[in-house]
LOKOL-112727 format. One line per field, with one value per residue (C-alpha): residue in three letters; x, y negated, z. Coordinates in nm, 3 decimals, padded with zeros to 5 digits, m for minus. Layout:
residues N
rest	ALA,...;
c1	X,...;
c2	Y,...;
c3	Z,...;
//
This chain:
residues 382
rest	UNK,UNK,UNK,UNK,UNK,UNK,UNK,UNK,UNK,UNK,UNK,UNK,UNK,UNK,UNK,UNK,UNK,UNK,UNK,UNK,UNK,UNK,UNK,UNK,UNK,UNK,UNK,UNK,UNK,UNK,UNK,UNK,UNK,UNK,UNK,UNK,UNK,UNK,UNK,UNK,UNK,UNK,UNK,UNK,UNK,UNK,UNK,UNK,UNK,UNK,UNK,UNK,UNK,UNK,UNK,UNK,UNK,UNK,UNK,UNK,UNK,UNK,UNK,UNK,UNK,UNK,UNK,UNK,UNK,UNK,UNK,UNK,UNK,UNK,UNK,UNK,UNK,UNK,UNK,UNK,UNK,UNK,UNK,UNK,UNK,UNK,UNK,UNK,UNK,UNK,UNK,UNK,UNK,UNK,UNK,UNK,UNK,UNK,UNK,UNK,UNK,UNK,UNK,UNK,UNK,UNK,UNK,UNK,UNK,UNK,UNK,UNK,UNK,UNK,UNK,UNK,UNK,UNK,UNK,UNK,UNK,UNK,UNK,UNK,UNK,UNK,UNK,UNK,UNK,UNK,UNK,UNK,UNK,UNK,UNK,UNK,UNK,UNK,UNK,UNK,UNK,UNK,UNK,UNK,UNK,UNK,UNK,UNK,UNK,UNK,UNK,UNK,UNK,UNK,UNK,UNK,UNK,UNK,UNK,UNK,UNK,UNK,UNK,UNK,UNK,UNK,UNK,UNK,UNK,UNK,UNK,UNK,UNK,UNK,UNK,UNK,UNK,UNK,UNK,UNK,UNK,UNK,UNK,UNK,UNK,UNK,UNK,UNK,UNK,UNK,UNK,UNK,UNK,UNK,UNK,UNK,UNK,UNK,UNK,UNK,UNK,UNK,UNK,UNK,UNK,UNK,UNK,UNK,UNK,UNK,UNK,UNK,UNK,UNK,UNK,UNK,UNK,UNK,UNK,UNK,UNK,UNK,UNK,UNK,UNK,UNK,UNK,UNK,UNK,UNK,UNK,UNK,UNK,UNK,UNK,UNK,UNK,UNK,UNK,UNK,UNK,UNK,UNK,UNK,UNK,UNK,UNK,UNK,UNK,UNK,UNK,UNK,UNK,UNK,UNK,UNK,UNK,UNK,UNK,UNK,UNK,UNK,UNK,UNK,UNK,UNK,UNK,UNK,UNK,UNK,UNK,UNK,UNK,UNK,UNK,UNK,UNK,UNK,UNK,UNK,UNK,UNK,UNK,UNK,UNK,UNK,UNK,UNK,UNK,UNK,UNK,UNK,UNK,UNK,UNK,UNK,UNK,UNK,UNK,UNK,UNK,UNK,UNK,UNK,UNK,UNK,UNK,UNK,UNK,UNK,UNK,UNK,UNK,UNK,UNK,UNK,UNK,UNK,UNK,UNK,UNK,UNK,UNK,UNK,UNK,UNK,UNK,UNK,UNK,UNK,UNK,UNK,UNK,UNK,UNK,UNK,UNK,UNK,UNK,UNK,UNK,UNK,UNK,UNK,UNK,UNK,UNK,UNK,UNK,UNK,UNK,UNK,UNK,UNK,UNK,UNK,UNK,UNK,UNK,UNK,UNK,UNK,UNK,UNK,UNK,UNK,UNK,UNK,UNK,UNK,UNK,UNK,UNK,UNK,UNK,UNK,UNK,UNK,UNK,UNK,UNK,UNK;
c1	m00.915,m00.856,m00.969,m00.710,m00.423,m00.534,m00.561,m00.236,m00.017,m00.083,00.210,00.089,m00.126,m00.434,m00.371,m00.596,m00.678,m00.924,m01.223,m01.102,m00.994,m01.337,m01.499,m01.281,m01.202,m01.394,m01.746,m01.678,m01.624,m01.258,m01.078,m00.835,m00.810,m00.442,m00.407,m00.155,m00.363,m00.367,00.003,00.113,m00.213,m00.325,m00.671,m00.759,m00.839,m00.957,m01.284,m01.353,m01.306,m01.015,m01.196,m01.071,m01.257,m01.180,m01.148,m01.084,m01.107,m00.874,m00.576,m00.679,m01.050,m00.907,m00.800,m00.447,m00.337,m00.091,m00.059,00.206,00.230,m00.129,m00.227,m00.047,m00.346,m00.449,m00.075,m00.030,m00.324,m00.279,m00.637,m00.616,m00.519,m00.132,00.104,00.198,00.440,00.604,00.661,00.800,01.053,01.154,01.219,01.382,01.494,01.258,00.909,00.856,00.839,00.544,00.295,00.559,00.731,01.111,01.311,01.681,01.602,01.311,01.360,01.175,01.277,01.154,01.254,01.473,01.333,01.099,00.908,00.823,00.734,00.482,00.291,00.357,00.138,00.368,00.755,00.768,01.010,00.838,00.874,01.243,01.346,01.200,01.390,01.718,01.664,01.660,01.937,02.183,02.108,01.931,01.632,01.558,01.187,00.932,00.563,00.359,m00.007,m00.088,m00.409,m00.745,m00.851,m00.917,m00.628,m00.586,m00.497,m00.328,m00.110,00.210,00.576,00.822,01.160,01.059,01.155,00.889,00.619,00.735,00.728,00.379,00.236,00.352,00.079,m00.144,m00.454,m00.640,m00.794,m00.724,m00.452,m00.299,00.083,00.144,m00.048,00.141,00.467,00.384,00.269,00.612,00.850,00.952,01.061,01.203,01.377,01.486,01.179,01.078,00.715,00.525,00.229,00.010,00.055,m00.181,m00.013,00.360,00.236,00.116,00.442,00.647,00.440,00.501,00.862,00.933,00.754,01.019,00.786,00.617,00.975,01.094,00.765,00.869,01.211,01.142,00.851,01.008,01.224,01.522,01.848,01.864,01.765,01.458,01.548,01.255,01.257,00.954,00.834,00.539,00.289,00.118,m00.261,m00.565,m00.801,m00.802,m01.125,m01.250,m01.265,m01.611,m01.760,m01.573,m01.663,m02.040,m02.038,m01.859,m02.075,m02.405,m02.263,m02.057,m02.151,m01.794,m01.626,m01.262,m01.160,m01.273,m01.017,m00.679,m00.566,m00.704,m00.576,m00.677,m00.544,m00.665,m00.999,m01.063,m01.093,m00.985,m01.083,m00.944,m01.101,m00.951,m01.218,m01.089,m01.346,m01.231,m01.447,m01.365,m01.550,m01.502,m01.405,m01.669,m01.939,m01.799,m01.669,m01.768,m01.975,m01.715,m01.447,m01.391,m01.436,m01.086,m00.935,m01.132,m00.982,m00.614,m00.372,m00.086,m00.092,00.292,00.338,00.576,00.710,00.851,01.221,01.116,00.787,00.650,00.372,00.268,00.191,00.470,00.620,00.556,00.367,00.593,00.798,00.750,00.812,01.067,01.096,01.405,01.365,01.616,01.984,01.885,01.623,01.906,02.139,01.886,01.780,02.148,02.217,01.919,02.055,02.429,02.316,02.103,01.760,01.622,01.706,01.670,01.543,01.549,01.233,00.994,00.707,00.728,00.457,00.204,00.289,00.224,m00.088,m00.240,m00.111,m00.283,m00.601,m00.660,m00.695,m01.023,m01.122,m01.052,m01.243,m01.554,m01.564,m01.468,m01.766,m02.008,m01.885,m01.921,m02.289,m02.335,m02.144,m01.885,m01.514,m01.257,m00.898,m00.694,m00.337,m00.175;
c2	01.820,01.460,01.330,01.547,01.394,01.036,01.097,01.273,01.126,00.773,00.653,00.826,00.588,00.758,00.722,00.571,00.832,00.887,00.806,00.453,00.433,00.515,00.272,m00.029,00.013,00.272,00.202,m00.171,m00.144,m00.258,00.048,m00.044,00.303,00.286,00.657,00.572,00.747,01.080,01.066,01.251,01.418,01.764,01.687,01.392,01.384,01.115,01.102,00.989,00.615,00.695,00.669,00.896,01.172,01.456,01.800,01.953,01.820,01.540,01.652,01.398,01.526,01.869,01.721,01.600,01.270,01.158,01.220,00.944,00.593,00.505,00.795,00.849,00.762,00.453,00.323,00.349,00.156,m00.198,m00.302,m00.253,m00.532,m00.592,m00.880,m00.911,m01.197,m00.996,m00.682,m00.938,m01.089,m00.733,m00.635,m00.940,m01.129,m01.421,m01.499,m01.618,m01.997,m01.974,m01.738,m01.547,m01.432,m01.377,m01.314,m01.336,m01.405,m01.428,m01.361,m01.238,m00.903,m00.653,m00.296,m00.224,00.115,00.140,00.443,00.239,m00.088,00.099,00.198,m00.057,m00.335,m00.637,m00.585,m00.211,m00.295,m00.090,00.217,00.130,00.083,00.412,00.579,00.386,00.498,00.867,00.865,00.668,00.883,00.597,00.847,01.219,01.146,00.867,00.823,00.785,00.751,00.933,00.837,00.745,01.059,01.103,01.043,01.418,01.474,01.167,01.068,01.258,01.272,01.357,01.330,01.421,01.113,01.205,01.208,00.870,00.726,00.872,00.712,00.353,00.080,m00.056,00.113,m00.107,00.160,00.271,00.534,00.663,00.672,00.680,00.997,01.164,01.034,01.186,01.496,01.552,01.413,01.746,01.832,01.487,01.291,00.993,00.846,00.542,00.456,00.202,00.038,m00.262,m00.497,m00.288,00.026,m00.101,m00.273,00.070,00.249,m00.040,00.018,00.376,00.357,00.075,00.215,00.424,00.704,00.743,00.734,01.009,01.217,01.195,01.289,01.589,01.750,01.770,02.077,01.885,01.728,01.478,01.128,00.971,00.676,00.488,00.212,00.018,m00.140,m00.358,m00.475,m00.811,m00.740,m00.954,m00.664,m00.274,m00.100,00.230,00.480,00.623,00.287,00.142,00.452,00.415,00.047,00.066,00.370,00.148,m00.166,m00.074,00.309,00.422,00.642,00.654,00.913,00.657,00.391,00.349,00.034,m00.219,m00.565,m00.847,m01.201,m01.535,m01.397,m01.202,m00.810,m00.656,m00.293,m00.119,00.203,00.511,00.471,00.102,m00.098,m00.415,m00.532,m00.883,m01.031,m01.239,m01.010,m01.168,m01.073,m00.745,m00.597,m00.833,m00.604,m00.332,m00.544,m00.406,m00.629,m00.522,m00.684,m00.995,m01.021,m00.950,m01.244,m01.053,m01.128,m01.040,m00.745,m00.935,m00.643,m00.455,m00.423,m00.548,m00.709,m00.700,m00.867,m01.062,m01.412,m01.652,m01.517,m01.510,m01.249,m00.927,m00.992,m00.888,m01.130,m00.965,m01.092,m00.919,m00.921,m00.692,m00.596,m00.233,m00.383,m00.615,m00.304,m00.101,m00.393,m00.489,m00.124,m00.119,m00.433,m00.312,00.021,m00.140,m00.025,m00.376,m00.733,m01.042,m01.405,m01.696,m01.840,m01.804,m02.025,m02.015,m02.272,m02.048,m01.755,m01.961,m02.102,m01.750,m01.636,m01.946,m01.885,m01.562,m01.781,m01.915,m01.564,m01.474,m01.774,m01.687,m01.339,m01.412,m01.646,m01.371,m01.109,m01.360,m01.422,m01.029,m00.973,m00.777,m00.755,m00.971,m00.889,m01.156,m01.017,m01.321;
c3	03.233,03.126,03.458,03.634,03.436,03.467,03.837,03.899,03.625,03.646,03.468,03.150,02.927,02.762,02.382,02.141,01.869,01.596,01.804,01.880,01.510,01.393,01.652,01.573,01.203,01.010,01.151,01.133,00.750,00.802,00.666,00.378,00.256,00.289,00.404,00.684,00.938,00.752,00.666,00.971,01.105,00.978,01.137,00.900,00.540,00.293,00.111,m00.238,m00.131,00.063,00.384,00.659,00.856,01.054,00.913,01.256,01.629,01.718,01.953,02.195,02.208,02.313,02.640,02.548,02.716,02.428,02.059,02.025,02.181,02.095,01.898,01.547,01.339,01.554,01.538,01.189,01.091,00.959,01.064,01.438,01.648,01.646,01.583,01.233,01.286,01.561,01.352,01.047,01.304,01.400,01.050,00.918,01.210,01.147,01.049,00.702,00.664,00.395,00.257,00.046,00.357,00.394,00.097,m00.024,m00.385,m00.641,m01.013,m01.324,m01.462,m01.729,m01.792,m02.093,m02.168,m02.450,m02.314,m01.999,m02.187,m02.395,m02.092,m01.820,m01.689,m01.728,m01.701,m01.601,m01.315,m01.063,m01.294,m01.360,m00.996,m00.917,m01.184,m01.098,m00.727,m00.823,m01.096,m00.854,m00.541,m00.339,m00.290,m00.375,m00.462,m00.505,m00.483,m00.799,m00.897,m01.224,m01.427,m01.294,m01.129,m00.754,m00.550,m00.426,m00.799,m00.905,m00.601,m00.571,m00.477,m00.751,m00.881,m01.228,m01.459,m01.726,m01.455,m01.349,m01.679,m01.742,m01.430,m01.548,m01.514,m01.241,m01.140,m00.918,m00.722,m00.362,m00.411,m00.087,m00.153,00.242,00.261,m00.019,00.171,00.510,00.373,00.183,00.427,00.533,00.179,00.067,00.349,00.107,m00.053,m00.234,m00.171,m00.397,m00.209,m00.150,00.158,00.393,00.290,00.352,00.682,00.806,00.709,00.881,01.197,01.243,01.112,01.340,01.652,01.823,01.949,01.615,01.432,01.686,01.596,01.226,01.305,01.519,01.369,01.030,00.976,00.860,00.990,00.724,00.850,00.709,00.466,00.295,00.021,00.042,m00.290,m00.244,m00.502,m00.516,m00.428,m00.403,m00.365,m00.421,m00.498,m00.348,m00.636,m00.601,m00.556,m00.861,m01.078,m00.994,m01.075,m01.423,m01.505,m01.422,m01.604,m01.877,m01.926,m01.899,m01.652,m01.503,m01.771,m02.038,m01.906,m02.088,m01.904,m01.665,m01.586,m01.354,m01.434,m01.319,m01.175,m01.498,m01.532,m01.840,m01.899,m02.214,m02.314,m02.497,m02.777,m02.833,m02.649,m02.440,m02.153,m02.023,m01.738,m01.422,m01.129,m00.898,m01.140,m01.258,m00.937,m00.651,m00.459,m00.488,m00.303,00.044,00.338,00.446,00.124,00.187,00.553,00.418,00.409,00.269,m00.095,m00.153,00.060,00.278,00.477,00.158,00.072,m00.265,m00.381,m00.737,m00.923,m01.230,m01.089,m01.143,m01.440,m01.831,m01.999,m02.034,m01.719,m01.373,m01.044,m00.818,m00.448,m00.310,00.063,00.237,00.184,00.068,m00.164,m00.307,m00.347,m00.536,m00.767,m00.842,m00.927,m01.171,m01.338,m01.343,m01.503,m01.776,m01.633,m01.632,m01.754,m01.548,m01.584,m01.352,m01.502,m01.210,m01.089,m00.720,m00.670,m00.861,m00.629,m00.334,m00.450,m00.540,m00.185,m00.013,m00.194,m00.003,00.299,00.147,00.072,00.451,00.597,00.378,00.490,00.843,00.870,00.712,00.971,01.256,01.167,01.161,01.494,01.316,01.420,01.234,01.181,01.348,01.344,01.210;
//
């Protein structure tokens, strides 16, 4: 059947679907666990490390010529070959001049809500922006990650303010917010998505690519246009949940359920348990073997394709660095300030952000050399 179509419909390009995704990314130990591949495909699910697998036959394996332009899962993956700078230029009108990327303004900020400050990692700005987005009708739902459980239980789309506050704090584990976003788009058409650089890049790819954008619009039972606010998180590495859990169990005799809070600053990991223990150790020693190859080959520390990027590097304790990149990002941030959700400081060390972003290049080069020796594929999208 496939041969028939390829012979008599020469203008149709055979799509690349899950088979090619598995060959080029998953089997090459390059999957970042972002979940973009499963976001709009009922045939793909994610395991306990957020690694994709087929739960039923891929549409293309049934004899179809096309799923989308290249196959929905393949197109949405940030680890397949594509031109990152070309995508960045398409979104912002230019390629960022340095490793921070395009931006309108960089400030420091923190939440003014005591409930958030009691739970948050740094300044609680991510949580405050999500609440501001809902209460001021920018969106009708947001993605959150609750607790330390497996992503199927903890990652969700909601408009419940109490749930959003309860989800405050960085988890440092693979949590597929794009998957939750895609699965819920028929119900919530205006969504704010929190994600790391790879997750944001995948969403930008399928929202910018016309055929996938049309697929999203036409297959969802709504006449309301899709509107997405992308809030990116600074990210050096993100750990697969199952591998992380096995490591901390072996090293420290704790489980995910024992963790109250976790933080990584200047190469040190801090784990605070519910029974009052504090574990402090160098990330390389504590979790070096858990860090995925995909993270080591990522150059996007500041999630530079976002509308707004957030992180702790560059500001004093208790504040969040805020990189406002787009007009819609600026409108949301200004509304949050105007309505009293957050307070702003101009005290930001941009050089510190650049230094950390550039340090990922050394991480990349070391991993790239290792993979070259093993004959494995290297991500060269920049």
